Biopython code that builds the backbone (N, CA, C, O; Angstrom):
import numpy as np
from Bio.PDB.StructureBuilder import StructureBuilder

atoms = [
    (1, "MET", "N", (4.264, -7.533, -7.718)),
    (1, "MET", "CA", (4.505, -8.334, -6.552)),
    (1, "MET", "C", (5.862, -7.937, -5.982)),
    (1, "MET", "O", (6.846, -7.860, -6.718)),
    (2, "ALA", "N", (5.920, -7.689, -4.687)),
    (2, "ALA", "CA", (7.168, -7.322, -4.033)),
    (2, "ALA", "C", (7.655, -8.498, -3.196)),
    (2, "ALA", "O", (6.862, -9.240, -2.616)),
    (3, "HIS", "N", (8.955, -8.650, -3.148)),
    (3, "HIS", "CA", (9.582, -9.726, -2.409)),
    (3, "HIS", "C", (10.192, -9.163, -1.139)),
    (3, "HIS", "O", (10.895, -8.153, -1.184)),
    (4, "CYS", "N", (9.935, -9.796, -0.021)),
    (4, "CYS", "CA", (10.516, -9.410, 1.256)),
    (4, "CYS", "C", (11.579, -10.445, 1.600)),
    (4, "CYS", "O", (11.254, -11.510, 2.124)),
    (5, "PRO", "N", (12.866, -10.142, 1.309)),
    (5, "PRO", "CA", (13.911, -11.149, 1.502)),
    (5, "PRO", "C", (14.035, -11.651, 2.934)),
    (5, "PRO", "O", (14.277, -12.838, 3.152)),
    (6, "GLU", "N", (13.868, -10.742, 3.936)),
    (6, "GLU", "CA", (14.039, -11.161, 5.325)),
    (6, "GLU", "C", (13.054, -12.258, 5.701)),
    (6, "GLU", "O", (13.403, -13.203, 6.408)),
    (7, "ALA", "N", (11.826, -12.125, 5.224)),
    (7, "ALA", "CA", (10.792, -13.094, 5.567)),
    (7, "ALA", "C", (10.621, -14.152, 4.484)),
    (7, "ALA", "O", (9.822, -15.077, 4.633)),
    (8, "ASP", "N", (11.377, -14.016, 3.391)),
    (8, "ASP", "CA", (11.240, -14.910, 2.247)),
    (8, "ASP", "C", (9.764, -15.051, 1.868)),
    (8, "ASP", "O", (9.237, -16.153, 1.723)),
    (9, "THR", "N", (9.119, -13.888, 1.713)),
    (9, "THR", "CA", (7.682, -13.825, 1.457)),
    (9, "THR", "C", (7.403, -13.002, 0.218)),
    (9, "THR", "O", (8.089, -12.016, -0.052)),
    (10, "LEU", "N", (6.399, -13.408, -0.531)),
    (10, "LEU", "CA", (5.906, -12.607, -1.641)),
    (10, "LEU", "C", (4.558, -12.047, -1.257)),
    (10, "LEU", "O", (3.721, -12.744, -0.683)),
    (11, "ARG", "N", (4.351, -10.779, -1.577)),
    (11, "ARG", "CA", (3.053, -10.165, -1.265)),
    (11, "ARG", "C", (2.642, -9.335, -2.464)),
    (11, "ARG", "O", (3.355, -8.414, -2.861)),
    (12, "GLY", "N", (1.503, -9.656, -3.039)),
    (12, "GLY", "CA", (0.942, -8.873, -4.123)),
    (12, "GLY", "C", (0.096, -7.752, -3.555)),
    (12, "GLY", "O", (-0.264, -7.781, -2.378)),
    (13, "ALA", "N", (-0.226, -6.769, -4.372)),
    (13, "ALA", "CA", (-1.059, -5.651, -3.947)),
    (13, "ALA", "C", (-2.016, -5.309, -5.071)),
    (13, "ALA", "O", (-1.799, -5.686, -6.223)),
    (14, "ASP", "N", (-3.076, -4.594, -4.730)),
    (14, "ASP", "CA", (-4.018, -4.169, -5.765)),
    (14, "ASP", "C", (-3.386, -3.125, -6.673)),
    (14, "ASP", "O", (-3.645, -3.112, -7.877)),
    (15, "ALA", "N", (-2.558, -2.246, -6.105)),
    (15, "ALA", "CA", (-1.818, -1.257, -6.897)),
    (15, "ALA", "C", (-0.572, -0.851, -6.116)),
    (15, "ALA", "O", (-0.581, -0.805, -4.886)),
    (16, "CYS", "N", (0.505, -0.557, -6.855)),
    (16, "CYS", "CA", (1.767, -0.133, -6.249)),
    (16, "CYS", "C", (2.302, 1.088, -6.987)),
    (16, "CYS", "O", (1.997, 1.312, -8.158)),
    (17, "TYR", "N", (3.111, 1.877, -6.269)),
    (17, "TYR", "CA", (3.756, 3.028, -6.884)),
    (17, "TYR", "C", (5.227, 3.045, -6.478)),
    (17, "TYR", "O", (5.563, 2.960, -5.297)),
    (18, "TRP", "N", (6.095, 3.156, -7.482)),
    (18, "TRP", "CA", (7.519, 3.393, -7.275)),
    (18, "TRP", "C", (7.850, 4.741, -7.890)),
    (18, "TRP", "O", (7.418, 5.025, -9.007)),
    (19, "CYS", "N", (8.608, 5.582, -7.188)),
    (19, "CYS", "CA", (9.073, 6.815, -7.821)),
    (19, "CYS", "C", (10.129, 6.423, -8.861)),
    (19, "CYS", "O", (10.713, 5.342, -8.782)),
    (20, "PHE", "N", (10.365, 7.293, -9.818)),
    (20, "PHE", "CA", (11.274, 6.970, -10.920)),
    (20, "PHE", "C", (12.663, 6.596, -10.411)),
    (20, "PHE", "O", (13.284, 5.661, -10.918)),
    (21, "ASP", "N", (13.149, 7.327, -9.409)),
    (21, "ASP", "CA", (14.500, 7.062, -8.896)),
    (21, "ASP", "C", (14.635, 5.678, -8.273)),
    (21, "ASP", "O", (15.718, 5.093, -8.293)),
    (22, "LYS", "N", (13.556, 5.156, -7.725)),
    (22, "LYS", "CA", (13.598, 3.854, -7.069)),
    (22, "LYS", "C", (12.950, 2.759, -7.902)),
    (22, "LYS", "O", (12.881, 1.606, -7.476)),
    (23, "CYS", "N", (12.479, 3.116, -9.080)),
    (23, "CYS", "CA", (11.805, 2.147, -9.937)),
    (23, "CYS", "C", (12.736, 0.970, -10.217)),
    (23, "CYS", "O", (13.887, 1.171, -10.604)),
    (24, "PRO", "N", (12.256, -0.238, -10.028)),
    (24, "PRO", "CA", (13.099, -1.411, -10.261)),
    (24, "PRO", "C", (13.598, -1.446, -11.708)),
    (24, "PRO", "O", (12.809, -1.405, -12.652)),
    (25, "ARG", "N", (14.900, -1.523, -11.859)),
    (25, "ARG", "CA", (15.494, -1.562, -13.191)),
    (25, "ARG", "C", (16.042, -2.944, -13.542)),
    (25, "ARG", "O", (16.329, -3.236, -14.703)),
    (26, "GLU", "N", (16.183, -3.788, -12.521)),
    (26, "GLU", "CA", (16.665, -5.137, -12.781)),
    (26, "GLU", "C", (15.512, -6.000, -13.271)),
    (26, "GLU", "O", (14.345, -5.630, -13.145)),
    (27, "LYS", "N", (15.844, -7.118, -13.811)),
    (27, "LYS", "CA", (14.811, -8.042, -14.267)),
    (27, "LYS", "C", (14.048, -8.578, -13.060)),
    (27, "LYS", "O", (14.631, -8.797, -11.999)),
    (28, "PRO", "N", (12.742, -8.788, -13.224)),
    (28, "PRO", "CA", (11.974, -9.394, -12.129)),
    (28, "PRO", "C", (12.486, -10.798, -11.835)),
    (28, "PRO", "O", (13.114, -11.429, -12.685)),
    (29, "LEU", "N", (12.217, -11.276, -10.643)),
    (29, "LEU", "CA", (12.531, -12.658, -10.301)),
    (29, "LEU", "C", (11.692, -13.565, -11.196)),
    (29, "LEU", "O", (10.776, -13.100, -11.874)),
    (30, "ALA", "N", (11.999, -14.829, -11.198)),
    (30, "ALA", "CA", (11.312, -15.780, -12.077)),
    (30, "ALA", "C", (9.793, -15.746, -11.900)),
    (30, "ALA", "O", (9.054, -15.993, -12.853)),
    (31, "ASN", "N", (9.328, -15.444, -10.699)),
    (31, "ASN", "CA", (7.887, -15.445, -10.437)),
    (31, "ASN", "C", (7.253, -14.076, -10.689)),
    (31, "ASN", "O", (6.075, -13.884, -10.385)),
    (32, "GLY", "N", (8.008, -13.123, -11.237)),
    (32, "GLY", "CA", (7.481, -11.802, -11.540)),
    (32, "GLY", "C", (7.646, -10.797, -10.418)),
    (32, "GLY", "O", (7.264, -9.637, -10.573)),
    (33, "ALA", "N", (8.203, -11.211, -9.295)),
    (33, "ALA", "CA", (8.400, -10.311, -8.158)),
    (33, "ALA", "C", (9.634, -9.444, -8.378)),
    (33, "ALA", "O", (10.520, -9.786, -9.161)),
    (34, "VAL", "N", (9.673, -8.324, -7.677)),
    (34, "VAL", "CA", (10.842, -7.448, -7.696)),
    (34, "VAL", "C", (11.381, -7.314, -6.280)),
    (34, "VAL", "O", (10.634, -7.459, -5.312)),
    (35, "GLU", "N", (12.682, -7.037, -6.156)),
    (35, "GLU", "CA", (13.321, -6.938, -4.845)),
    (35, "GLU", "C", (13.082, -5.591, -4.174)),
    (35, "GLU", "O", (13.126, -5.498, -2.948)),
    (36, "VAL", "N", (12.828, -4.544, -4.961)),
    (36, "VAL", "CA", (12.698, -3.190, -4.427)),
    (36, "VAL", "C", (11.259, -2.943, -3.992)),
    (36, "VAL", "O", (10.344, -3.044, -4.810)),
    (37, "PRO", "N", (11.040, -2.618, -2.709)),
    (37, "PRO", "CA", (9.658, -2.374, -2.287)),
    (37, "PRO", "C", (9.140, -1.056, -2.862)),
    (37, "PRO", "O", (9.909, -0.107, -3.013)),
    (38, "PRO", "N", (7.869, -0.988, -3.180)),
    (38, "PRO", "CA", (7.296, 0.263, -3.673)),
    (38, "PRO", "C", (7.204, 1.282, -2.539)),
    (38, "PRO", "O", (7.262, 0.920, -1.364)),
    (39, "GLU", "N", (7.062, 2.557, -2.899)),
    (39, "GLU", "CA", (6.863, 3.591, -1.880)),
    (39, "GLU", "C", (5.426, 3.562, -1.353)),
    (39, "GLU", "O", (5.178, 3.840, -0.180)),
    (40, "LEU", "N", (4.485, 3.223, -2.237)),
    (40, "LEU", "CA", (3.074, 3.246, -1.891)),
    (40, "LEU", "C", (2.401, 1.972, -2.375)),
    (40, "LEU", "O", (2.621, 1.526, -3.502)),
    (41, "VAL", "N", (1.577, 1.392, -1.510)),
    (41, "VAL", "CA", (0.757, 0.237, -1.863)),
    (41, "VAL", "C", (-0.688, 0.602, -1.568)),
    (41, "VAL", "O", (-0.994, 1.172, -0.521)),
    (42, "LEU", "N", (-1.575, 0.268, -2.501)),
    (42, "LEU", "CA", (-3.016, 0.433, -2.303)),
    (42, "LEU", "C", (-3.653, -0.940, -2.237)),
    (42, "LEU", "O", (-3.429, -1.787, -3.102)),
    (43, "GLU", "N", (-4.447, -1.149, -1.203)),
    (43, "GLU", "CA", (-5.218, -2.376, -1.055)),
    (43, "GLU", "C", (-6.688, -1.982, -1.000)),
    (43, "GLU", "O", (-7.048, -1.025, -0.315)),
    (44, "VAL", "N", (-7.534, -2.709, -1.711)),
    (44, "VAL", "CA", (-8.975, -2.474, -1.683)),
    (44, "VAL", "C", (-9.610, -3.609, -0.886)),
    (44, "VAL", "O", (-9.450, -4.784, -1.219)),
    (45, "LYS", "N", (-10.325, -3.244, 0.164)),
    (45, "LYS", "CA", (-10.979, -4.246, 1.011)),
    (45, "LYS", "C", (-12.235, -4.756, 0.302)),
    (45, "LYS", "O", (-13.152, -3.989, 0.009)),
    (46, "SER", "N", (-12.258, -6.039, 0.038)),
    (46, "SER", "CA", (-13.426, -6.679, -0.567)),
    (46, "SER", "C", (-14.445, -6.993, 0.518)),
    (46, "SER", "O", (-14.082, -7.112, 1.688)),
    (47, "PRO", "N", (-15.721, -7.128, 0.148)),
    (47, "PRO", "CA", (-16.740, -7.479, 1.149)),
    (47, "PRO", "C", (-16.418, -8.777, 1.891)),
    (47, "PRO", "O", (-16.779, -8.932, 3.058)),
    (48, "SER", "N", (-15.747, -9.697, 1.226)),
    (48, "SER", "CA", (-15.428, -10.984, 1.870)),
    (48, "SER", "C", (-14.153, -10.935, 2.722)),
    (48, "SER", "O", (-13.867, -11.886, 3.449)),
    (49, "ASP", "N", (-13.396, -9.857, 2.644)),
    (49, "ASP", "CA", (-12.155, -9.727, 3.425)),
    (49, "ASP", "C", (-12.462, -9.463, 4.896)),
    (49, "ASP", "O", (-13.328, -8.652, 5.224)),
    (50, "GLN", "N", (-11.757, -10.143, 5.759)),
    (50, "GLN", "CA", (-11.812, -9.857, 7.192)),
    (50, "GLN", "C", (-10.751, -8.799, 7.505)),
    (50, "GLN", "O", (-9.676, -8.803, 6.905)),
    (51, "TRP", "N", (-11.047, -7.897, 8.439)),
    (51, "TRP", "CA", (-10.075, -6.854, 8.776)),
    (51, "TRP", "C", (-8.760, -7.446, 9.272)),
    (51, "TRP", "O", (-7.703, -6.863, 9.033)),
    (52, "THR", "N", (-8.799, -8.582, 9.950)),
    (52, "THR", "CA", (-7.547, -9.190, 10.420)),
    (52, "THR", "C", (-6.658, -9.574, 9.240)),
    (52, "THR", "O", (-5.437, -9.431, 9.315)),
    (53, "GLU", "N", (-7.253, -10.060, 8.154)),
    (53, "GLU", "CA", (-6.486, -10.403, 6.954)),
    (53, "GLU", "C", (-5.899, -9.155, 6.311)),
    (53, "GLU", "O", (-4.731, -9.138, 5.924)),
    (54, "VAL", "N", (-6.716, -8.113, 6.200)),
    (54, "VAL", "CA", (-6.273, -6.864, 5.575)),
    (54, "VAL", "C", (-5.132, -6.253, 6.379)),
    (54, "VAL", "O", (-4.127, -5.826, 5.810)),
    (55, "LEU", "N", (-5.285, -6.211, 7.698)),
    (55, "LEU", "CA", (-4.229, -5.638, 8.532)),
    (55, "LEU", "C", (-2.963, -6.495, 8.493)),
    (55, "LEU", "O", (-1.858, -5.968, 8.622)),
    (56, "GLY", "N", (-3.113, -7.804, 8.319)),
    (56, "GLY", "CA", (-1.944, -8.670, 8.135)),
    (56, "GLY", "C", (-1.171, -8.295, 6.882)),
    (56, "GLY", "O", (0.060, -8.279, 6.891)),
    (57, "LYS", "N", (-1.889, -7.992, 5.799)),
    (57, "LYS", "CA", (-1.239, -7.540, 4.565)),
    (57, "LYS", "C", (-0.514, -6.216, 4.799)),
    (57, "LYS", "O", (0.610, -6.023, 4.334)),
    (58, "VAL", "N", (-1.170, -5.302, 5.526)),
    (58, "VAL", "CA", (-0.557, -4.002, 5.822)),
    (58, "VAL", "C", (0.774, -4.209, 6.543)),
    (58, "VAL", "O", (1.788, -3.621, 6.165)),
    (59, "VAL", "N", (0.767, -5.039, 7.572)),
    (59, "VAL", "CA", (1.986, -5.306, 8.345)),
    (59, "VAL", "C", (3.061, -5.918, 7.450)),
    (59, "VAL", "O", (4.225, -5.524, 7.527)),
    (60, "ASP", "N", (2.689, -6.864, 6.612)),
    (60, "ASP", "CA", (3.664, -7.481, 5.695)),
    (60, "ASP", "C", (4.291, -6.440, 4.779)),
    (60, "ASP", "O", (5.506, -6.438, 4.583)),
    (61, "HIS", "N", (3.473, -5.555, 4.215)),
    (61, "HIS", "CA", (3.999, -4.520, 3.318)),
    (61, "HIS", "C", (4.950, -3.581, 4.060)),
    (61, "HIS", "O", (6.024, -3.256, 3.554)),
    (62, "ILE", "N", (4.560, -3.148, 5.250)),
    (62, "ILE", "CA", (5.404, -2.243, 6.033)),
    (62, "ILE", "C", (6.726, -2.925, 6.381)),
    (62, "ILE", "O", (7.787, -2.312, 6.265)),
    (63, "ARG", "N", (6.671, -4.162, 6.796)),
    (63, "ARG", "CA", (7.903, -4.915, 7.127)),
    (63, "ARG", "C", (8.804, -5.092, 5.912)),
    (63, "ARG", "O", (10.023, -5.188, 6.046)),
    (64, "ALA", "N", (8.200, -5.136, 4.721)),
    (64, "ALA", "CA", (8.978, -5.290, 3.489)),
    (64, "ALA", "C", (9.631, -3.976, 3.067)),
    (64, "ALA", "O", (10.447, -3.963, 2.145)),
    (65, "GLY", "N", (9.282, -2.858, 3.736)),
    (65, "GLY", "CA", (9.904, -1.583, 3.422)),
    (65, "GLY", "C", (9.036, -0.585, 2.702)),
    (65, "GLY", "O", (9.526, 0.462, 2.280)),
    (66, "VAL", "N", (7.749, -0.880, 2.547)),
    (66, "VAL", "CA", (6.832, 0.063, 1.913)),
    (66, "VAL", "C", (6.633, 1.250, 2.859)),
    (66, "VAL", "O", (6.408, 1.060, 4.054)),
    (67, "GLN", "N", (6.716, 2.475, 2.326)),
    (67, "GLN", "CA", (6.565, 3.672, 3.153)),
    (67, "GLN", "C", (5.129, 3.871, 3.622)),
    (67, "GLN", "O", (4.885, 4.121, 4.802)),
    (68, "VAL", "N", (4.169, 3.760, 2.684)),
    (68, "VAL", "CA", (2.768, 4.007, 2.999)),
    (68, "VAL", "C", (1.914, 2.896, 2.389)),
    (68, "VAL", "O", (2.067, 2.538, 1.221)),
    (69, "VAL", "N", (1.019, 2.367, 3.207)),
    (69, "VAL", "CA", (0.034, 1.399, 2.728)),
    (69, "VAL", "C", (-1.332, 2.031, 2.949)),
    (69, "VAL", "O", (-1.689, 2.372, 4.077)),
    (70, "SER", "N", (-2.087, 2.185, 1.883)),
    (70, "SER", "CA", (-3.418, 2.756, 1.988)),
    (70, "SER", "C", (-4.445, 1.669, 1.715)),
    (70, "SER", "O", (-4.361, 0.947, 0.721)),
    (71, "VAL", "N", (-5.419, 1.568, 2.619)),
    (71, "VAL", "CA", (-6.498, 0.598, 2.469)),
    (71, "VAL", "C", (-7.764, 1.371, 2.131)),
    (71, "VAL", "O", (-8.176, 2.271, 2.863)),
    (72, "LEU", "N", (-8.370, 1.007, 1.016)),
    (72, "LEU", "CA", (-9.614, 1.625, 0.570)),
    (72, "LEU", "C", (-10.758, 0.684, 0.908)),
    (72, "LEU", "O", (-10.712, -0.503, 0.586)),
    (73, "ASP", "N", (-11.793, 1.223, 1.562)),
    (73, "ASP", "CA", (-12.929, 0.399, 1.962)),
    (73, "ASP", "C", (-14.202, 0.935, 1.300)),
    (73, "ASP", "O", (-14.825, 1.861, 1.819)),
    (74, "PRO", "N", (-14.590, 0.359, 0.159)),
    (74, "PRO", "CA", (-15.774, 0.836, -0.549)),
    (74, "PRO", "C", (-17.056, 0.760, 0.289)),
    (74, "PRO", "O", (-17.941, 1.601, 0.132)),
    (75, "ALA", "N", (-17.166, -0.225, 1.166)),
    (75, "ALA", "CA", (-18.383, -0.391, 1.965)),
    (75, "ALA", "C", (-18.624, 0.795, 2.892)),
    (75, "ALA", "O", (-19.769, 1.204, 3.089)),
    (76, "THR", "N", (-17.564, 1.346, 3.458)),
    (76, "THR", "CA", (-17.708, 2.489, 4.369)),
    (76, "THR", "C", (-17.326, 3.806, 3.704)),
    (76, "THR", "O", (-17.371, 4.866, 4.328)),
    (77, "GLU", "N", (-16.947, 3.725, 2.423)),
    (77, "GLU", "CA", (-16.496, 4.907, 1.685)),
    (77, "GLU", "C", (-15.444, 5.660, 2.479)),
    (77, "GLU", "O", (-15.559, 6.859, 2.733)),
    (78, "SER", "N", (-14.405, 4.910, 2.864)),
    (78, "SER", "CA", (-13.317, 5.489, 3.641)),
    (78, "SER", "C", (-11.988, 4.927, 3.165)),
    (78, "SER", "O", (-11.929, 3.954, 2.413)),
    (79, "ALA", "N", (-10.928, 5.568, 3.626)),
    (79, "ALA", "CA", (-9.578, 5.109, 3.324)),
    (79, "ALA", "C", (-8.727, 5.304, 4.568)),
    (79, "ALA", "O", (-8.998, 6.179, 5.390)),
    (80, "SER", "N", (-7.706, 4.487, 4.697)),
    (80, "SER", "CA", (-6.760, 4.606, 5.804)),
    (80, "SER", "C", (-5.358, 4.535, 5.238)),
    (80, "SER", "O", (-5.094, 3.793, 4.292)),
    (81, "ALA", "N", (-4.460, 5.315, 5.826)),
    (81, "ALA", "CA", (-3.050, 5.280, 5.439)),
    (81, "ALA", "C", (-2.243, 4.805, 6.644)),
    (81, "ALA", "O", (-2.401, 5.314, 7.754)),
    (82, "PHE", "N", (-1.383, 3.830, 6.407)),
    (82, "PHE", "CA", (-0.553, 3.247, 7.452)),
    (82, "PHE", "C", (0.910, 3.489, 7.116)),
    (82, "PHE", "O", (1.332, 3.325, 5.972)),
    (83, "ARG", "N", (1.677, 3.881, 8.126)),
    (83, "ARG", "CA", (3.124, 4.074, 8.008)),
    (83, "ARG", "C", (3.763, 3.396, 9.210)),
    (83, "ARG", "O", (3.108, 3.189, 10.231)),
    (84, "SER", "N", (5.030, 3.052, 9.091)),
    (84, "SER", "CA", (5.685, 2.348, 10.193)),
    (84, "SER", "C", (5.918, 3.246, 11.399)),
    (84, "SER", "O", (5.978, 2.752, 12.525)),
    (85, "ASP", "N", (6.048, 4.536, 11.193)),
    (85, "ASP", "CA", (6.466, 5.422, 12.280)),
    (85, "ASP", "C", (5.371, 6.324, 12.835)),
    (85, "ASP", "O", (5.650, 7.162, 13.693)),
    (86, "THR", "N", (4.129, 6.176, 12.368)),
    (86, "THR", "CA", (3.043, 7.030, 12.853)),
    (86, "THR", "C", (1.771, 6.213, 13.015)),
    (86, "THR", "O", (1.693, 5.054, 12.606)),
    (87, "ARG", "N", (0.795, 6.840, 13.614)),
    (87, "ARG", "CA", (-0.511, 6.196, 13.773)),
    (87, "ARG", "C", (-1.263, 6.170, 12.449)),
    (87, "ARG", "O", (-0.946, 6.912, 11.519)),
    (88, "GLN", "N", (-2.247, 5.315, 12.389)),
    (88, "GLN", "CA", (-3.115, 5.221, 11.214)),
    (88, "GLN", "C", (-3.767, 6.580, 10.960)),
    (88, "GLN", "O", (-4.198, 7.262, 11.889)),
    (89, "GLN", "N", (-3.828, 6.949, 9.702)),
    (89, "GLN", "CA", (-4.501, 8.182, 9.303)),
    (89, "GLN", "C", (-5.767, 7.788, 8.550)),
    (89, "GLN", "O", (-5.710, 6.994, 7.611)),
    (90, "SER", "N", (-6.917, 8.344, 8.961)),
    (90, "SER", "CA", (-8.196, 7.984, 8.344)),
    (90, "SER", "C", (-8.730, 9.123, 7.493)),
    (90, "SER", "O", (-8.578, 10.298, 7.826)),
    (91, "PHE", "N", (-9.357, 8.751, 6.392)),
    (91, "PHE", "CA", (-9.982, 9.687, 5.474)),
    (91, "PHE", "C", (-11.409, 9.212, 5.236)),
    (91, "PHE", "O", (-11.628, 8.069, 4.836)),
    (92, "GLU", "N", (-12.363, 10.076, 5.478)),
    (92, "GLU", "CA", (-13.774, 9.729, 5.323)),
    (92, "GLU", "C", (-14.321, 10.269, 4.005)),
    (92, "GLU", "O", (-13.659, 11.037, 3.307)),
    (93, "ARG", "N", (-15.542, 9.850, 3.683)),
    (93, "ARG", "CA", (-16.234, 10.337, 2.484)),
    (93, "ARG", "C", (-16.189, 11.860, 2.447)),
    (93, "ARG", "O", (-16.344, 12.519, 3.476)),
    (94, "ASP", "N", (-15.978, 12.404, 1.276)),
    (94, "ASP", "CA", (-15.902, 13.848, 1.023)),
    (94, "ASP", "C", (-14.602, 14.485, 1.509)),
    (94, "ASP", "O", (-14.453, 15.704, 1.431)),
    (95, "GLU", "N", (-13.662, 13.691, 2.007)),
    (95, "GLU", "CA", (-12.319, 14.192, 2.294)),
    (95, "GLU", "C", (-11.417, 13.763, 1.141)),
    (95, "GLU", "O", (-11.834, 12.998, 0.271)),
    (96, "GLU", "N", (-10.197, 14.252, 1.139)),
    (96, "GLU", "CA", (-9.239, 13.864, 0.108)),
    (96, "GLU", "C", (-8.146, 12.998, 0.708)),
    (96, "GLU", "O", (-7.553, 13.337, 1.732)),
    (97, "LEU", "N", (-7.892, 11.881, 0.057)),
    (97, "LEU", "CA", (-6.775, 11.019, 0.430)),
    (97, "LEU", "C", (-5.507, 11.673, -0.087)),
    (97, "LEU", "O", (-5.387, 11.951, -1.280)),
    (98, "THR", "N", (-4.562, 11.917, 0.808)),
    (98, "THR", "CA", (-3.282, 12.497, 0.429)),
    (98, "THR", "C", (-2.164, 11.664, 1.034)),
    (98, "THR", "O", (-2.322, 11.069, 2.100)),
    (99, "VAL", "N", (-1.041, 11.628, 0.347)),
    (99, "VAL", "CA", (0.176, 10.978, 0.841)),
    (99, "VAL", "C", (1.363, 11.880, 0.484)),
    (99, "VAL", "O", (2.171, 11.533, -0.377)),
    (100, "PRO", "N", (1.465, 13.038, 1.148)),
    (100, "PRO", "CA", (2.472, 14.029, 0.768)),
    (100, "PRO", "C", (3.912, 13.551, 0.912)),
    (100, "PRO", "O", (4.801, 14.071, 0.238)),
    (101, "ASP", "N", (4.156, 12.577, 1.772)),
    (101, "ASP", "CA", (5.510, 12.058, 1.930)),
    (101, "ASP", "C", (5.947, 11.190, 0.757)),
    (101, "ASP", "O", (7.142, 10.958, 0.575)),
    (102, "VAL", "N", (5.007, 10.712, -0.034)),
    (102, "VAL", "CA", (5.316, 9.886, -1.206)),
    (102, "VAL", "C", (4.965, 10.616, -2.506)),
    (102, "VAL", "O", (5.746, 10.613, -3.457)),
    (103, "LEU", "N", (3.787, 11.238, -2.536)),
    (103, "LEU", "CA", (3.318, 11.936, -3.732)),
    (103, "LEU", "C", (2.898, 13.365, -3.364)),
    (103, "LEU", "O", (1.707, 13.628, -3.201)),
    (104, "PRO", "N", (3.847, 14.280, -3.233)),
    (104, "PRO", "CA", (3.499, 15.660, -2.890)),
    (104, "PRO", "C", (2.536, 16.257, -3.918)),
    (104, "PRO", "O", (2.744, 16.143, -5.126)),
    (105, "GLY", "N", (1.491, 16.887, -3.417)),
    (105, "GLY", "CA", (0.515, 17.523, -4.298)),
    (105, "GLY", "C", (-0.590, 16.604, -4.783)),
    (105, "GLY", "O", (-1.576, 17.082, -5.346)),
    (106, "PHE", "N", (-0.457, 15.303, -4.583)),
    (106, "PHE", "CA", (-1.481, 14.347, -5.018)),
    (106, "PHE", "C", (-2.623, 14.345, -4.009)),
    (106, "PHE", "O", (-2.393, 14.296, -2.801)),
    (107, "ALA", "N", (-3.850, 14.398, -4.508)),
    (107, "ALA", "CA", (-5.039, 14.295, -3.662)),
    (107, "ALA", "C", (-6.163, 13.703, -4.498)),
    (107, "ALA", "O", (-6.361, 14.088, -5.651)),
    (108, "VAL", "N", (-6.887, 12.776, -3.917)),
    (108, "VAL", "CA", (-8.016, 12.154, -4.597)),
    (108, "VAL", "C", (-9.194, 12.086, -3.629)),
    (108, "VAL", "O", (-9.028, 11.697, -2.473)),
    (109, "PRO", "N", (-10.399, 12.470, -4.107)),
    (109, "PRO", "CA", (-11.567, 12.425, -3.215)),
    (109, "PRO", "C", (-11.882, 10.995, -2.782)),
    (109, "PRO", "O", (-11.768, 10.055, -3.568)),
    (110, "VAL", "N", (-12.275, 10.850, -1.535)),
    (110, "VAL", "CA", (-12.735, 9.559, -1.021)),
    (110, "VAL", "C", (-14.251, 9.545, -1.190)),
    (110, "VAL", "O", (-14.975, 10.316, -0.561)),
    (111, "GLU", "N", (-14.698, 8.662, -2.042)),
    (111, "GLU", "CA", (-16.137, 8.535, -2.277)),
    (111, "GLU", "C", (-16.424, 7.177, -2.859)),
    (111, "GLU", "O", (-15.513, 6.490, -3.319)),
    (112, "GLY", "N", (-17.676, 6.783, -2.845)),
    (112, "GLY", "CA", (-18.069, 5.448, -3.285)),
    (112, "GLY", "C", (-18.188, 5.306, -4.760)),
    (112, "GLY", "O", (-18.514, 4.226, -5.253)),
]
sb = StructureBuilder()
sb.init_structure("model")
sb.init_model(0)
sb.init_chain("A")
sb.init_seg("    ")
for serial, (resi, resn, name, xyz) in enumerate(atoms, 1):
    if name == "N":
        sb.init_residue(resn, " ", resi, " ")
    sb.init_atom(name, np.array(xyz, "f"), 0.0, 1.0, " ", f" {name:<3s}", serial, name[0])
structure = sb.get_structure()
């Protein structure tokens, strides 16, 4: 769970990645949150999730300082990467999800 001090908000994610240099070394807050935002957040869209809710989470993560937020959508077998300074990047089935600005050389197939 990452803490966004400006908004005094806590936002959990399905998965987070911190590089070693930025890995939180201080003790978590009492509720288990950390002050340092991760470089990468992965959110998996559930069938019951509305896109407005998912995009709200994306905006919250970006505002908290996350570099890349990737949303995985099992129903459409697709993924999207969101950054604060660029347009949404889409990855379809049989393509590879990459985030070279956070994990150079990392690639994972997008499939169901």
